[in-house]
C-alpha positions, 0 to 999 in steps of 0.5 A: 500498499502507497503513502497515497492509498493510506491519505486517502483510506484515512481522508475517507474516515474523517468524512465517513465520522463527519457524516455520521455524526453519530455518538459511537463516531466521535467516541471511538478510538481513532487508528493511532490511539488504538497503534499506541495503546497496542504497542505501550502493552506489548513495550510492557510485556517484552519488559516483562520477558526480557526480566523474568528471564534474565532473574532466571538466569542470573539465578543460575549462574550466581548458584552455578559459580558459587557452586564451583568455588566451593567446590574449589575450595573444599575440594570436592567436584560435582556436589556443591556445584548442583546442590547450587544450581539447584538452589539457583534455579530455584531462587529464579523461579521465585523471582519470576513468581515474584515478578508476576504476582507483581510483589516487588523486590523487598525480603520474603511473602509480607507484602503478599500476606498484607494484600491477602488479609486486605482483600479478607477484609474487603469480602468480610465487609461485602458480606456484612454489607448483603445481610444488613 
C-alpha cells in the first residue's frame, strides 16, 4: 500500500465520521490511538519477559559460580556445584513468581500476606453489607 492509498483511506474515514455524526463516531478510538495502546502494552510485556528471563539466568549463573567456588575450596568435585545450580533455579523461579504477582523487591512474602488480609477484610465487609 502506498502513502497515497493510506492518506485516501484516512480521508474517507474522516468524512464518514463527519457525516455520521453519531455518538459512536466521536467516542470510537482512532487507529493511531489503538496502535499506541497496543504498542505500549506489547512494550510492557516484552520488558516483563526480558526481566523474567534475566532473573532465571542470573539465579542459575550465581548458583553455578558459588557452587564451583565451594567445590574448589573444599576439593569436592560436583557436589556443591550441582546443589547450588538447583538452588539457583529455585531462586530464579521464585523471583519470576514474585515478578508475575507484582510483589516487589522486598525480602519475603510480607507484602503478599498484607494483600491477602486486605482482600479478606474487603470480602468480609461485602458479606456483612449484603446481610444488612
